NUVONU-503181 format. One record per residue (C-alpha): x negated, y, z negated. Coordinates in steps of 0.001 Angstrom, whole numbers, plus 500000, padded with zeros to 6 digits. Example, Ala and Ser with C-alpha at 12.3 -4.5 7.8 and 13.67 -1.06 7.14 Angstrom:
487700495500492200/486330498940492860/
This chain:
664795394348538543/661012394793538834/659401394927542196/655759394105542608/653904396101545221/650674394932546665/648345396740549090/647035393370550301/648694391831553315/650087388351552870/647488385847554057/648102382905556252/647994379943553843/646715377531556476/643725379721557342/642637379613553661/643138375917553179/640007373918552466/641173370859554418/640816372977557554/637087372827557306/637217369004557219/639463368980560280/637302371504562095/634203369340561405/635850366253562787/636848367944566070/633577369755566464/631507366673565938/633768364371567934/632904363633571476/636111361709571989/638086363035575001/641066360929573764/641088362744570461/640967366181572178/643787365143574494/645873363984571568/645377367285569776/646383369121572888/649487366963573175/650311367686569489/649819371456569949/651330372066573329/653662369133573922/656514367396572218/654359365629569630/652124362652569148/653171359037568413/651099357130565888/651374353533564867/651083354026561097/650745356555558290/648682355504555318/647882357061552056/644524355329551503/642538357606553838/639001358409552674/636033360421553961/634082357342554992/636936356561557481/636970360114558541/633193360151559237/633648357217561569/636095359315563604/638870356734563623/641820358409565396/644388356986562936/642377358514560063/642332361949561585/646045361996562201/646705360685558721/644574363571557353/646612365983559453/649774364615557988/648653364510554340/647127367995554583/650425369374555769/649416370334559283/652086368090560816/655266366384559956/656153362809560694/659464361503562029/659923357783561649/661064355877564682/664468354342563793/663843351310566049/660305350678564744/659659351700561107/655869351559561568/655856354161564368/655934357954563726/656221361009565835/653900363725564525/654864367350565139/653511370700564111/656017372013561564/655903375762562421/654249378482564474/651952379567561628/650267376135561569/650273375902565328/648525379334565740/645978378436563070/645096375189564795/644956376833568206/642506379350566853/640254376595565784/
């Protein structure tokens, strides 16, 4: 068995991800207290409930700062997971999947 040795430390994938710059831009440019409270709830609480998850998110929607667009971007970029509500199939609970993602987002 061959073992590959590297002098470089393993990098945090999420810190190197290009979608992080889009997410950072949205939160820095947003003046929405609601959006900031929702992010705090996602990071420090039990999760965030959203009404829908769509795959047709685009940057024009993102530039408008629509909350559903931002949370859809979070989901599709892998920064959160979605658990479908069994009693309402259009509702989802978004959660941060692991501590590596949580720490990266907290640092932002």
